[in-house]
N, C-alpha and C positions, 0 to 999 in steps of 0.2 A: 159603098155597097154594104159594108157591115152595119151602118146605121139604118139602112132601109130594111135589111134582114132582121135587125133587132126590133123594128116597128112591127114587122109581120109576125115574127116569132119572139115575143117578149121574154119567154122563159128559157130560151135556148142559151147554151153556153158556146160562145164562138171565140176562137183565138185568132189573133192577127199574126200572119206569117210573113216573113221576108225570106224568100227562097224556101228552104225547109226548116228554118229556125222560127220558133215561136217568140214573138216580142212580148215581154212582160209588161204589166200594167204600169209599173213605175217609169219605164222608158216611154210609154205612150203619154203619160201625164207630163213628164219632163219636156217632151217634144212639143206638146200642145201649149204648155206654159211658155216655152221659149218663143214660139211663133206668135202667141198672143201678146207677150211683152214687146217683142220686136215691132209688131204692127202698131201698138199703142205708142211706142217711142217714135216711130216714123210719123204718125199723125200729129203728135205733140210737137215734134221738131219742125214739121212742115207748118203747123199753125203759128208757132213762134217766129219762124222765118218770114212768113207772109205778114205778120204784124210789124216786122221791121221794114217793110216796104218792098220785099222781093216778090217777083211774079211767081205764079204757082208752079210752073215747070222748073224754074231754078230752085225754088224752095224744096220741092219733092226730091229732085235729083241731088241737090246739095246735101240734104239730110241722108239720103241713101248712100251717097259717097262717103260721108263721115261715119255712118254706122257700120258700113261693110268694109271700109278702108280700101276701096277699089276705084280706080280711074277718075276721070273728070265727070262733072255733071252735064246736064244739057241746058240750053238757054243762052241768052245773050251774054250774061255776066260771067257765069262759072262754067260755060261750055268748053268744048275742046280747044277753042282758041282763046279762052279767057282764063281768069284765075280768081282767087278769093280776095285780092287786094281791095277792090272797090266796095266791099261789103262794110256795113257799119260795125262798130265795136260790139253791139248787142248781138248781131247776127254771128259774128265770129265766136262769141262766148257760147252761143247755142251750139255751134258746130264743134267747138272744143269739147263740150260735155258729151255730145253725141260720139265724137271720135274716141274719147276715153272709155265710154261704155262699150263701144265696138272693139277696141283693142284689149281691154281688160276682161272681156266677157261680161255680157249684160247681167246674167243671173248672179254671178259672183259679186259684182258691185252692188246689186240690189240686196243681196244677203248681208253684205258689210254695212249697208245703210239701215238695216232693220234693227230696231231696239232689242228684239228677242235674241239676236245673235250675241249681243254684248252683255246680256244678263247671265249667261252661263259661266 
């Protein structure tokens, strides 16, 4: 709604509120960054798992399971009645990296991997 109002009234100053509290711009940027990075990691992980021979449903839900650290995936291989044992070593490595990113917080790991962090 805010984006539509900004198109209609480009010079207006509009604040985003959660209840009665105003959400500052840094919090908005951080949230947008986290969601964007999460979706990119989900797409990359899914693509890499499908390249190892996994079907699309198993690849998407396997990546989601690893990134969010919750429950089983869907599909024949890693579904509720299955497990990760039949996956190839390459698929397991992709899921290991996704799980580490999910457990250690995605943005914190990406900051540690950036060269600008180590220059200071």
